[in-house]
Biopython code that builds the backbone (N, CA, C, O; Angstrom):
import numpy as np
from Bio.PDB.StructureBuilder import StructureBuilder

atoms = [
    (1, "MET", "N", (88.112, 119.647, 100.638)),
    (1, "MET", "CA", (89.298, 120.299, 100.544)),
    (1, "MET", "C", (90.361, 120.022, 101.670)),
    (1, "MET", "O", (89.936, 119.921, 102.821)),
    (2, "ASP", "N", (91.366, 119.923, 101.493)),
    (2, "ASP", "CA", (92.517, 119.428, 102.488)),
    (2, "ASP", "C", (93.220, 120.628, 102.997)),
    (2, "ASP", "O", (93.995, 121.383, 102.409)),
    (3, "TYR", "N", (92.746, 120.642, 104.325)),
    (3, "TYR", "CA", (93.571, 121.660, 105.318)),
    (3, "TYR", "C", (95.115, 121.217, 105.395)),
    (3, "TYR", "O", (95.375, 120.046, 105.669)),
    (4, "ASN", "N", (96.025, 122.044, 105.183)),
    (4, "ASN", "CA", (97.261, 122.008, 105.312)),
    (4, "ASN", "C", (97.518, 122.261, 106.555)),
    (4, "ASN", "O", (96.819, 122.976, 107.272)),
    (5, "ASP", "N", (99.059, 121.401, 107.057)),
    (5, "ASP", "CA", (99.523, 122.263, 108.600)),
    (5, "ASP", "C", (99.373, 123.650, 108.742)),
    (5, "ASP", "O", (98.645, 124.074, 109.640)),
    (6, "GLN", "N", (99.927, 124.379, 108.023)),
    (6, "GLN", "CA", (100.009, 125.522, 108.394)),
    (6, "GLN", "C", (98.482, 126.351, 108.789)),
    (6, "GLN", "O", (98.451, 127.308, 109.563)),
    (7, "VAL", "N", (97.376, 125.842, 108.169)),
    (7, "VAL", "CA", (96.142, 126.381, 108.656)),
    (7, "VAL", "C", (95.960, 125.591, 110.028)),
    (7, "VAL", "O", (95.556, 126.213, 111.011)),
    (8, "LYS", "N", (96.190, 124.522, 110.095)),
    (8, "LYS", "CA", (95.964, 123.784, 111.240)),
    (8, "LYS", "C", (96.604, 124.204, 112.619)),
    (8, "LYS", "O", (96.093, 124.058, 113.730)),
    (9, "ASN", "N", (97.757, 124.724, 112.334)),
    (9, "ASN", "CA", (98.794, 125.343, 113.152)),
    (9, "ASN", "C", (98.231, 126.795, 113.565)),
    (9, "ASN", "O", (98.697, 127.325, 114.574)),
    (10, "ARG", "N", (97.316, 127.400, 112.865)),
    (10, "ARG", "CA", (96.914, 128.988, 113.190)),
    (10, "ARG", "C", (95.651, 128.509, 113.795)),
    (10, "ARG", "O", (95.114, 129.449, 114.383)),
    (11, "ILE", "N", (94.875, 127.267, 113.893)),
    (11, "ILE", "CA", (94.067, 126.993, 114.670)),
    (11, "ILE", "C", (94.480, 126.650, 116.165)),
    (11, "ILE", "O", (94.010, 127.217, 117.151)),
    (12, "LYS", "N", (95.313, 125.760, 116.183)),
    (12, "LYS", "CA", (96.236, 125.342, 117.236)),
    (12, "LYS", "C", (96.587, 126.809, 118.104)),
    (12, "LYS", "O", (96.190, 126.955, 119.260)),
    (13, "ARG", "N", (97.267, 127.708, 117.485)),
    (13, "ARG", "CA", (97.518, 129.157, 117.904)),
    (13, "ARG", "C", (96.682, 129.640, 118.682)),
    (13, "ARG", "O", (96.948, 129.948, 119.844)),
    (14, "MET", "N", (95.361, 129.793, 118.044)),
    (14, "MET", "CA", (94.281, 130.362, 118.508)),
    (14, "MET", "C", (93.650, 129.781, 119.788)),
    (14, "MET", "O", (93.361, 130.384, 120.822)),
    (15, "GLU", "N", (93.505, 128.525, 119.502)),
    (15, "GLU", "CA", (93.321, 127.714, 120.795)),
    (15, "GLU", "C", (94.123, 127.925, 122.006)),
    (15, "GLU", "O", (93.700, 127.767, 123.151)),
    (16, "GLY", "N", (95.265, 128.280, 121.693)),
    (16, "GLY", "CA", (96.484, 128.738, 122.825)),
    (16, "GLY", "C", (96.066, 129.930, 123.417)),
    (16, "GLY", "O", (96.000, 130.140, 124.628)),
    (17, "GLN", "N", (95.794, 130.685, 122.536)),
    (17, "GLN", "CA", (95.428, 132.008, 122.753)),
    (17, "GLN", "C", (94.144, 132.042, 123.760)),
    (17, "GLN", "O", (94.204, 132.528, 124.889)),
    (18, "LEU", "N", (93.116, 131.525, 123.260)),
    (18, "LEU", "CA", (92.048, 131.707, 124.039)),
    (18, "LEU", "C", (92.305, 130.563, 125.522)),
    (18, "LEU", "O", (91.520, 130.774, 126.447)),
    (19, "ARG", "N", (92.892, 129.915, 125.642)),
    (19, "ARG", "CA", (93.345, 129.383, 127.073)),
    (19, "ARG", "C", (93.920, 130.315, 127.733)),
    (19, "ARG", "O", (93.593, 130.593, 128.887)),
    (20, "GLY", "N", (94.940, 130.973, 127.023)),
    (20, "GLY", "CA", (95.439, 132.159, 127.671)),
    (20, "GLY", "C", (94.677, 133.207, 128.522)),
    (20, "GLY", "O", (94.909, 133.565, 129.677)),
    (21, "ILE", "N", (93.511, 133.690, 127.491)),
    (21, "ILE", "CA", (92.428, 134.654, 127.603)),
    (21, "ILE", "C", (91.843, 134.164, 128.979)),
    (21, "ILE", "O", (91.802, 134.939, 129.934)),
    (22, "PHE", "N", (91.378, 132.829, 129.070)),
    (22, "PHE", "CA", (90.713, 132.416, 129.932)),
    (22, "PHE", "C", (91.241, 132.431, 131.157)),
    (22, "PHE", "O", (90.598, 132.842, 132.123)),
    (23, "ARG", "N", (92.526, 131.962, 131.247)),
    (23, "ARG", "CA", (93.432, 132.095, 132.581)),
    (23, "ARG", "C", (93.407, 133.533, 132.793)),
    (23, "ARG", "O", (93.069, 133.956, 133.899)),
    (24, "MET", "N", (93.713, 134.300, 131.896)),
    (24, "MET", "CA", (93.741, 135.834, 132.472)),
    (24, "MET", "C", (92.760, 136.239, 133.196)),
    (24, "MET", "O", (92.990, 136.905, 134.205)),
    (25, "MET", "N", (91.255, 135.858, 132.754)),
    (25, "MET", "CA", (90.010, 136.227, 133.446)),
    (25, "MET", "C", (90.176, 135.653, 134.754)),
    (25, "MET", "O", (90.178, 136.389, 135.741)),
    (26, "GLU", "N", (90.339, 134.204, 134.870)),
    (26, "GLU", "CA", (90.418, 133.418, 136.037)),
    (26, "GLU", "C", (91.541, 134.139, 137.282)),
    (26, "GLU", "O", (91.527, 133.885, 138.487)),
    (27, "GLU", "N", (92.266, 134.880, 136.713)),
    (27, "GLU", "CA", (93.104, 135.884, 137.332)),
    (27, "GLU", "C", (93.041, 137.035, 137.739)),
    (27, "GLU", "O", (93.839, 137.563, 138.514)),
    (28, "ASN", "N", (91.722, 137.712, 137.066)),
    (28, "ASN", "CA", (91.078, 138.710, 137.388)),
    (28, "ASN", "C", (92.259, 139.960, 136.795)),
    (28, "ASN", "O", (92.476, 141.016, 137.389)),
    (29, "LYS", "N", (92.802, 139.610, 135.734)),
    (29, "LYS", "CA", (93.385, 140.569, 135.056)),
    (29, "LYS", "C", (92.635, 141.865, 134.484)),
    (29, "LYS", "O", (91.409, 141.927, 134.391)),
    (30, "ASP", "N", (93.444, 142.812, 134.141)),
    (30, "ASP", "CA", (92.559, 144.059, 133.629)),
    (30, "ASP", "C", (91.894, 143.822, 132.400)),
    (30, "ASP", "O", (92.328, 143.133, 131.477)),
    (31, "CYS", "N", (90.715, 144.490, 132.445)),
    (31, "CYS", "CA", (89.908, 144.237, 131.076)),
    (31, "CYS", "C", (90.688, 144.660, 129.832)),
    (31, "CYS", "O", (90.626, 143.853, 128.904)),
    (32, "LYS", "N", (91.349, 145.672, 129.645)),
    (32, "LYS", "CA", (92.005, 146.047, 128.653)),
    (32, "LYS", "C", (93.172, 144.976, 128.114)),
    (32, "LYS", "O", (93.583, 145.023, 126.955)),
    (33, "GLU", "N", (93.524, 144.269, 128.827)),
    (33, "GLU", "CA", (94.662, 142.980, 128.588)),
    (33, "GLU", "C", (93.595, 142.068, 128.090)),
    (33, "GLU", "O", (93.792, 141.591, 126.972)),
    (34, "VAL", "N", (92.556, 141.753, 128.683)),
    (34, "VAL", "CA", (91.572, 140.693, 127.772)),
    (34, "VAL", "C", (91.239, 141.065, 126.704)),
    (34, "VAL", "O", (91.367, 140.326, 125.728)),
    (35, "ILE", "N", (90.779, 142.172, 126.616)),
    (35, "ILE", "CA", (90.123, 143.036, 125.191)),
    (35, "ILE", "C", (91.281, 142.969, 124.025)),
    (35, "ILE", "O", (91.155, 142.666, 122.838)),
    (36, "THR", "N", (92.370, 143.328, 124.713)),
    (36, "THR", "CA", (93.570, 143.382, 123.714)),
    (36, "THR", "C", (93.523, 142.000, 123.192)),
    (36, "THR", "O", (93.391, 141.940, 121.969)),
    (37, "GLN", "N", (93.604, 140.822, 123.852)),
    (37, "GLN", "CA", (94.066, 139.317, 123.316)),
    (37, "GLN", "C", (92.738, 138.959, 122.763)),
    (37, "GLN", "O", (93.025, 138.226, 121.817)),
    (38, "LEU", "N", (91.473, 139.058, 122.816)),
    (38, "LEU", "CA", (90.158, 138.863, 122.484)),
    (38, "LEU", "C", (90.350, 139.493, 120.743)),
    (38, "LEU", "O", (89.969, 138.921, 119.722)),
    (39, "SER", "N", (91.025, 140.762, 120.846)),
    (39, "SER", "CA", (91.034, 141.188, 119.419)),
    (39, "SER", "C", (92.091, 140.651, 118.639)),
    (39, "SER", "O", (92.036, 140.673, 117.409)),
    (40, "ALA", "N", (93.181, 140.106, 119.347)),
    (40, "ALA", "CA", (94.255, 139.530, 118.318)),
    (40, "ALA", "C", (93.428, 138.184, 118.002)),
    (40, "ALA", "O", (93.417, 137.754, 116.849)),
    (41, "VAL", "N", (92.786, 137.571, 118.959)),
    (41, "VAL", "CA", (92.180, 136.147, 118.111)),
    (41, "VAL", "C", (91.254, 136.522, 117.041)),
    (41, "VAL", "O", (91.174, 135.868, 116.002)),
    (42, "ARG", "N", (90.511, 137.628, 117.294)),
    (42, "ARG", "CA", (89.563, 137.867, 116.212)),
    (42, "ARG", "C", (90.113, 138.112, 114.946)),
    (42, "ARG", "O", (89.572, 137.738, 113.905)),
    (43, "SER", "N", (91.238, 138.767, 115.003)),
    (43, "SER", "CA", (92.057, 139.015, 113.766)),
    (43, "SER", "C", (92.678, 137.687, 113.159)),
    (43, "SER", "O", (92.740, 137.413, 111.960)),
    (44, "ALA", "N", (93.109, 136.945, 114.182)),
    (44, "ALA", "CA", (93.402, 135.839, 113.819)),
    (44, "ALA", "C", (92.492, 134.688, 113.043)),
    (44, "ALA", "O", (92.850, 133.890, 112.177)),
    (45, "VAL", "N", (91.457, 134.841, 113.529)),
    (45, "VAL", "CA", (90.219, 133.922, 112.835)),
    (45, "VAL", "C", (89.905, 134.698, 111.574)),
    (45, "VAL", "O", (89.396, 133.969, 110.723)),
    (46, "ASP", "N", (90.054, 135.944, 111.200)),
    (46, "ASP", "CA", (89.771, 136.489, 110.170)),
    (46, "ASP", "C", (90.496, 136.454, 108.996)),
    (46, "ASP", "O", (90.022, 136.634, 107.874)),
    (47, "ARG", "N", (91.711, 136.208, 109.278)),
    (47, "ARG", "CA", (93.011, 135.832, 108.676)),
    (47, "ARG", "C", (92.929, 134.543, 108.085)),
    (47, "ARG", "O", (92.934, 134.313, 106.876)),
    (48, "THR", "N", (92.847, 133.642, 109.091)),
    (48, "THR", "CA", (92.626, 132.171, 108.719)),
    (48, "THR", "C", (91.304, 131.882, 107.855)),
    (48, "THR", "O", (91.470, 131.092, 106.926)),
    (49, "ILE", "N", (90.083, 132.381, 108.018)),
    (49, "ILE", "CA", (89.198, 132.579, 106.838)),
    (49, "ILE", "C", (89.369, 132.726, 105.591)),
    (49, "ILE", "O", (88.932, 132.071, 104.645)),
    (50, "GLY", "N", (90.269, 133.946, 105.649)),
    (50, "GLY", "CA", (90.774, 134.354, 104.427)),
    (50, "GLY", "C", (91.761, 133.330, 103.496)),
    (50, "GLY", "O", (91.756, 133.146, 102.279)),
    (51, "VAL", "N", (92.453, 132.847, 104.367)),
    (51, "VAL", "CA", (93.513, 131.835, 103.974)),
    (51, "VAL", "C", (92.601, 130.643, 103.583)),
    (51, "VAL", "O", (92.831, 130.303, 102.422)),
    (52, "ILE", "N", (91.788, 130.016, 104.090)),
    (52, "ILE", "CA", (90.737, 128.954, 103.703)),
    (52, "ILE", "C", (89.827, 129.240, 102.556)),
    (52, "ILE", "O", (89.462, 128.252, 101.918)),
    (53, "VAL", "N", (89.416, 130.353, 102.196)),
    (53, "VAL", "CA", (88.628, 130.820, 101.096)),
    (53, "VAL", "C", (89.460, 130.950, 99.979)),
    (53, "VAL", "O", (89.158, 130.473, 98.886)),
    (54, "SER", "N", (90.746, 131.724, 100.248)),
    (54, "SER", "CA", (91.252, 131.701, 99.084)),
    (54, "SER", "C", (92.030, 130.528, 98.649)),
    (54, "SER", "O", (92.184, 130.508, 97.428)),
    (55, "SER", "N", (92.536, 129.601, 99.248)),
    (55, "SER", "CA", (92.918, 128.205, 99.055)),
    (55, "SER", "C", (91.844, 127.588, 98.391)),
    (55, "SER", "O", (92.147, 127.102, 97.301)),
    (56, "ASN", "N", (90.587, 127.462, 98.773)),
    (56, "ASN", "CA", (89.713, 126.942, 98.317)),
    (56, "ASN", "C", (89.463, 127.332, 96.967)),
    (56, "ASN", "O", (89.308, 126.464, 96.108)),
    (57, "LEU", "N", (89.401, 128.731, 96.649)),
    (57, "LEU", "CA", (88.750, 129.322, 95.490)),
    (57, "LEU", "C", (90.199, 129.015, 94.301)),
    (57, "LEU", "O", (89.939, 128.919, 93.102)),
    (58, "VAL", "N", (91.111, 128.934, 94.607)),
    (58, "VAL", "CA", (92.181, 128.423, 93.779)),
    (58, "VAL", "C", (91.973, 127.222, 93.377)),
    (58, "VAL", "O", (91.717, 127.080, 92.181)),
    (59, "GLU", "N", (92.016, 126.216, 94.115)),
    (59, "GLU", "CA", (91.241, 124.560, 93.917)),
    (59, "GLU", "C", (90.380, 124.472, 93.016)),
    (59, "GLU", "O", (90.534, 123.727, 92.047)),
    (60, "CYS", "N", (89.052, 125.423, 93.241)),
    (60, "CYS", "CA", (87.857, 125.037, 92.767)),
    (60, "CYS", "C", (88.083, 125.611, 91.311)),
    (60, "CYS", "O", (87.807, 124.854, 90.380)),
    (61, "VAL", "N", (88.603, 126.997, 91.000)),
    (61, "VAL", "CA", (88.829, 127.700, 89.991)),
    (61, "VAL", "C", (89.673, 126.680, 88.818)),
    (61, "VAL", "O", (89.404, 126.518, 87.628)),
    (62, "LEU", "N", (90.762, 126.086, 89.630)),
    (62, "LEU", "CA", (91.516, 125.525, 88.548)),
    (62, "LEU", "C", (90.767, 124.071, 88.213)),
    (62, "LEU", "O", (90.920, 123.620, 87.078)),
    (63, "GLU", "N", (90.204, 123.553, 88.886)),
    (63, "GLU", "CA", (89.296, 122.270, 88.928)),
    (63, "GLU", "C", (88.371, 122.360, 87.673)),
    (63, "GLU", "O", (88.318, 121.560, 86.739)),
    (64, "ALA", "N", (87.558, 123.658, 87.877)),
    (64, "ALA", "CA", (86.498, 124.125, 87.016)),
    (64, "ALA", "C", (86.961, 124.276, 85.530)),
    (64, "ALA", "O", (86.431, 123.784, 84.533)),
    (65, "GLU", "N", (88.186, 125.149, 85.619)),
    (65, "GLU", "CA", (88.889, 125.516, 84.320)),
    (65, "GLU", "C", (89.524, 124.086, 83.529)),
    (65, "GLU", "O", (89.844, 124.034, 82.341)),
    (66, "LYS", "N", (89.602, 123.035, 84.460)),
    (66, "LYS", "CA", (90.217, 121.865, 83.869)),
    (66, "LYS", "C", (88.901, 121.240, 83.226)),
    (66, "LYS", "O", (89.011, 120.710, 82.120)),
    (67, "ASN", "N", (87.936, 121.266, 83.719)),
    (67, "ASN", "CA", (86.821, 120.605, 83.094)),
    (67, "ASN", "C", (85.848, 121.279, 82.277)),
    (67, "ASN", "O", (84.802, 120.772, 81.870)),
    (68, "GLY", "N", (86.310, 122.624, 82.026)),
    (68, "GLY", "CA", (85.883, 123.355, 80.670)),
    (68, "GLY", "C", (84.670, 124.063, 81.371)),
    (68, "GLY", "O", (83.826, 124.464, 80.570)),
    (69, "GLU", "N", (84.369, 124.335, 82.868)),
    (69, "GLU", "CA", (83.269, 125.284, 83.135)),
    (69, "GLU", "C", (83.497, 126.487, 83.732)),
    (69, "GLU", "O", (84.594, 126.802, 84.194)),
    (70, "LYS", "N", (82.442, 127.238, 83.751)),
    (70, "LYS", "CA", (82.586, 128.479, 83.821)),
    (70, "LYS", "C", (83.190, 128.680, 85.643)),
    (70, "LYS", "O", (82.927, 127.751, 86.407)),
    (71, "THR", "N", (83.818, 129.671, 86.088)),
    (71, "THR", "CA", (84.300, 130.008, 87.305)),
    (71, "THR", "C", (83.533, 130.892, 87.726)),
    (71, "THR", "O", (83.513, 130.991, 88.953)),
    (72, "ASP", "N", (82.668, 131.814, 86.968)),
    (72, "ASP", "CA", (81.826, 132.861, 87.586)),
    (72, "ASP", "C", (81.127, 132.921, 88.979)),
    (72, "ASP", "O", (81.203, 133.886, 89.739)),
    (73, "GLU", "N", (80.479, 131.840, 89.205)),
    (73, "GLU", "CA", (79.554, 131.368, 90.001)),
    (73, "GLU", "C", (80.570, 130.868, 91.613)),
    (73, "GLU", "O", (80.275, 131.075, 92.790)),
    (74, "ILE", "N", (81.743, 130.200, 91.045)),
    (74, "ILE", "CA", (82.843, 130.056, 92.161)),
    (74, "ILE", "C", (83.201, 131.146, 92.807)),
    (74, "ILE", "O", (82.932, 131.373, 93.987)),
    (75, "ILE", "N", (83.887, 131.943, 91.986)),
    (75, "ILE", "CA", (84.119, 133.297, 92.628)),
    (75, "ILE", "C", (83.104, 134.146, 93.325)),
    (75, "ILE", "O", (83.371, 134.810, 94.327)),
    (76, "LYS", "N", (81.907, 134.097, 92.743)),
    (76, "LYS", "CA", (80.996, 134.913, 93.648)),
    (76, "LYS", "C", (80.531, 134.436, 94.879)),
    (76, "LYS", "O", (80.136, 135.142, 95.807)),
    (77, "GLU", "N", (80.609, 132.823, 94.847)),
    (77, "GLU", "CA", (80.684, 131.966, 96.127)),
    (77, "GLU", "C", (81.477, 132.404, 97.279)),
    (77, "GLU", "O", (81.175, 132.676, 98.441)),
    (78, "ALA", "N", (82.753, 132.391, 96.519)),
    (78, "ALA", "CA", (83.846, 132.657, 97.477)),
    (78, "ALA", "C", (83.816, 134.106, 98.017)),
    (78, "ALA", "O", (84.181, 134.165, 99.191)),
    (79, "VAL", "N", (83.456, 135.352, 97.430)),
    (79, "VAL", "CA", (83.213, 136.523, 97.806)),
    (79, "VAL", "C", (82.147, 136.564, 98.646)),
    (79, "VAL", "O", (82.202, 137.390, 99.557)),
    (80, "ASN", "N", (80.995, 135.725, 98.539)),
    (80, "ASN", "CA", (80.077, 135.525, 99.672)),
    (80, "ASN", "C", (80.779, 135.028, 100.625)),
    (80, "ASN", "O", (80.755, 135.852, 101.539)),
    (81, "LEU", "N", (81.249, 134.342, 100.847)),
    (81, "LEU", "CA", (81.837, 133.618, 102.026)),
    (81, "LEU", "C", (82.534, 134.743, 102.851)),
    (81, "LEU", "O", (82.175, 135.002, 104.000)),
    (82, "LEU", "N", (83.569, 135.415, 102.202)),
    (82, "LEU", "CA", (84.476, 136.528, 102.845)),
    (82, "LEU", "C", (83.515, 137.472, 103.477)),
    (82, "LEU", "O", (83.561, 137.855, 104.646)),
    (83, "VAL", "N", (82.465, 137.869, 102.392)),
    (83, "VAL", "CA", (81.456, 139.023, 103.137)),
    (83, "VAL", "C", (80.722, 138.193, 104.490)),
    (83, "VAL", "O", (80.996, 138.514, 105.646)),
    (84, "LYS", "N", (79.764, 137.099, 104.156)),
    (84, "LYS", "CA", (79.479, 136.482, 105.379)),
    (84, "LYS", "C", (80.010, 136.678, 106.667)),
    (84, "LYS", "O", (79.446, 137.104, 107.675)),
    (85, "SER", "N", (81.537, 136.194, 106.444)),
    (85, "SER", "CA", (82.450, 135.816, 107.539)),
    (85, "SER", "C", (82.723, 137.413, 108.263)),
    (85, "SER", "O", (83.359, 137.471, 109.315)),
    (86, "ARG", "N", (82.270, 138.489, 107.707)),
    (86, "ARG", "CA", (82.199, 139.817, 108.501)),
    (86, "ARG", "C", (81.242, 139.812, 109.461)),
    (86, "ARG", "O", (81.073, 140.804, 110.171)),
]
sb = StructureBuilder()
sb.init_structure("model")
sb.init_model(0)
sb.init_chain("A")
sb.init_seg("    ")
for serial, (resi, resn, name, xyz) in enumerate(atoms, 1):
    if name == "N":
        sb.init_residue(resn, " ", resi, " ")
    sb.init_atom(name, np.array(xyz, "f"), 0.0, 1.0, " ", f" {name:<3s}", serial, name[0])
structure = sb.get_structure()
């Protein structure tokens, strides 16, 4: 799968958020602030997983249809990936 710049930028943004969280911990910031930022990173990870799975699903289904293959298993696998990521 080809990961586009949008997905890579999401990862870079999360990396920056994590560095910020680490800095907050080093500065002994309030735990509520740290937890809020950690929750934001978790949400960003979940959304990125969804983007990657859905993009990959579209590519795989189109390729399978082009080759005359069934798409049921591909769709089940994508759903399982989403469920597993929870």
